[in-house]
Structure formats: C-alpha cells, structure tokens
C-alpha positions as CSV (number, residue, x, y, z in Angstrom):
1,M,3.6,30.3,3.4
2,C,2.3,27.0,2.2
3,G,4.1,25.0,-0.5
4,K,3.7,21.7,-2.0
5,G,7.3,20.6,-2.1
6,K,6.1,18.3,1.0
7,I,3.8,16.5,-1.0
8,Y,6.1,16.1,-3.9
9,Q,8.8,14.4,-2.1
10,A,6.8,12.2,-0.2
11,V,6.0,10.1,-3.7
12,S,7.9,8.5,-6.5
13,E,8.1,10.0,-9.7
14,N,6.2,7.0,-10.5
15,F,3.2,7.7,-8.4
16,I,3.2,11.6,-9.8
17,R,3.2,10.0,-13.5
18,Q,0.6,7.4,-12.2
19,M,-1.3,10.2,-10.8
20,R,-1.0,12.5,-13.7
21,N,-2.1,9.7,-15.9
22,W,-5.3,9.3,-14.0
23,A,-6.0,13.4,-13.6
24,L,-6.3,13.4,-17.5
25,T,-8.7,10.8,-17.9
26,S,-10.7,11.7,-15.6
27,A,-10.9,15.2,-17.0
28,G,-11.9,13.6,-20.6
29,A,-8.9,12.9,-22.3
30,S,-9.1,9.8,-24.5
31,M,-6.6,7.7,-26.5
32,G,-7.5,9.3,-29.7
33,Q,-7.0,12.8,-28.1
34,S,-3.5,12.2,-26.7
35,L,-1.7,10.6,-29.3
36,I,-2.8,12.2,-32.2
37,S,0.2,14.6,-34.0
38,S,-0.6,18.3,-34.3
39,C,0.4,17.6,-38.0
40,Y,-2.9,16.7,-38.9
41,T,-4.9,19.7,-37.6
42,L,-5.7,22.3,-40.0
43,G,-3.6,25.2,-39.8
44,G,0.4,26.0,-38.8
45,G,0.8,24.1,-35.3
46,D,4.6,23.4,-34.6
47,R,6.9,21.8,-36.4
48,Y,7.7,19.3,-33.4
49,P,6.4,16.4,-32.5
50,E,4.2,15.8,-29.6
51,S,5.6,15.8,-26.5
52,R,2.9,14.5,-24.2
53,E,3.5,10.9,-22.4
54,P,0.4,8.6,-23.9
55,V,-2.8,8.3,-21.6
56,L,-2.7,4.6,-20.1
57,I,-6.3,3.7,-19.7
58,G,-5.9,0.6,-17.7
59,E,-3.9,2.3,-15.1
60,A,-6.2,5.3,-14.8
61,E,-8.8,3.0,-14.3
62,D,-7.2,0.9,-11.5
63,V,-6.3,4.2,-9.8
64,G,-9.6,5.4,-10.1
65,Q,-10.5,2.1,-8.6
66,A,-8.5,2.5,-6.0
67,L,-9.5,6.0,-5.0
68,G,-12.9,4.9,-4.6
69,K,-12.1,2.8,-1.7
70,L,-10.8,5.9,-0.1
71,P,-12.8,7.8,2.9
72,N,-14.7,10.6,1.4
73,R,-11.9,13.3,2.9
74,Y,-9.0,11.6,1.4
75,K,-10.6,11.1,-1.8
76,Q,-11.7,14.6,-2.2
77,A,-8.3,16.2,-1.1
78,V,-6.0,13.6,-3.5
79,S,-8.5,13.8,-6.3
80,L,-8.4,17.7,-6.4
81,F,-4.8,17.9,-5.5
82,W,-4.1,16.0,-9.2
83,Q,-7.2,17.2,-10.9
84,Y,-6.4,20.7,-10.6
85,E,-2.5,20.5,-9.7
86,G,-0.6,23.8,-9.5
87,R,-2.9,25.5,-7.6
88,P,-2.1,26.4,-4.0
89,L,-3.0,24.9,-1.0
90,V,-5.5,27.3,0.2
91,W,-7.0,27.4,-2.8
92,F,-7.6,23.7,-2.7
93,A,-8.4,23.7,1.1
94,R,-11.7,26.6,0.7
95,R,-12.9,23.7,-1.9
96,C,-12.9,21.3,0.9
97,G,-15.3,22.7,3.1
98,E,-15.4,25.7,5.5
99,G,-12.6,26.2,8.3
100,V,-10.4,23.6,6.4
101,D,-6.6,25.2,7.0
102,W,-4.1,24.6,4.3
103,R,-2.0,22.4,6.5
104,T,-4.9,20.2,7.3
105,Y,-5.4,19.9,3.6
106,E,-1.7,19.1,3.2
107,R,-2.1,16.3,5.6
108,R,-5.0,14.7,4.2
109,V,-3.2,14.8,0.7
110,M,-0.4,13.2,2.1
111,H,-2.3,10.2,4.3
112,G,-4.6,9.6,1.4
113,H,-1.6,9.0,-0.8
114,E,-0.2,6.5,1.6
115,L,-4.0,5.1,1.3
116,L,-3.7,5.1,-2.3
117,K,-0.8,3.4,-2.4
118,A,-1.8,0.8,0.1
119,E,-4.4,-0.2,-1.9
120,L,-2.6,-0.1,-5.4
121,A,-0.7,-2.7,-3.7
122,K,-3.6,-4.9,-2.6
123,Q,-5.0,-4.6,-6.2
124,A,-1.7,-5.6,-7.9
125,E,-1.3,-8.4,-5.1
126,E,-4.8,-9.8,-6.1
127,V,-4.2,-9.5,-9.9
128,A,-0.5,-11.4,-9.6
129,R,-2.7,-14.2,-7.7
130,Y,-5.5,-14.7,-10.2
131,R,-2.3,-14.5,-12.7
132,A,-0.6,-17.4,-10.6
133,S,-3.9,-19.3,-10.2
134,A,-4.8,-19.0,-14.1
135,L,-1.2,-20.4,-15.2
136,M,-1.2,-23.2,-12.7
137,S,-4.9,-24.2,-14.3
138,Q,-3.7,-23.8,-18.2
139,S,-0.8,-26.3,-16.9
140,A,-2.6,-28.9,-15.0
C-alpha cells in the first residue's frame, strides 16, 4: 500500500543522519545523555559499549533553523516524519489534517526535503562567506 522507500531513496545517507540527529535533539536528548556509557548506571546493563552515534548539537541547530524557514505544511510534514520515524505514512497523513491522503503527505515530505536541502546549502554558503571575510580581515 504505502511505503517510505521513495522518501529514503530521494535523500543521501548524510541527510538521513542529519535528520535523525535533529530528531534526537528535538526530542530532548542532550550530549550528556547520549554519550554516557551504560557501565555507569546502577544495575546490570549490557557488557558492550554504547553504539549510538553522538548527538551533534550545532548541526542539529542548523537543521532546526533551516526547518523554521520552510512553509508550515512542509515543515510539519518533514518534522513529523523524522520525529516519529518508522510510523506508516497513513498515520502521518492523519496528523496533518482532515482529508490529507498519505500520497499527499509523501509528496510534502519529499518537497520539504528539497526545500530543506536548499536552505541548508544557503546557510553553508553564508558561513563560508563569513569565514572568508574573517580570514581576509585577519591577514590585512
């Protein structure tokens, strides 16, 4: 019926990692929570080291700022998709309003991803320009 394969195929592994990182921070995970090994907890725990990727706070903030600049329908679709990753598209569509079909939701996520990538590229370009001007002023 409705799968998420098209959504994942349209984005890179790095983009997926960035969005999962953003979702972790927006859910309230902090650096301390994500990096402390289970060996420090009281009780048994497992004997293997933590395998979670570290939360990159600065990167997550960049994604959050870029998301904030998207039109609401795309911001909502993309945010829901990554914050509740793994849910069926029908579930997401119901949360976007009455009468939203899962195919409409899927298109909103995919278009939202394109808008988000463009906004992130614009942010990266602004940072690069700032760094270049800072380097020029230091050498002058």
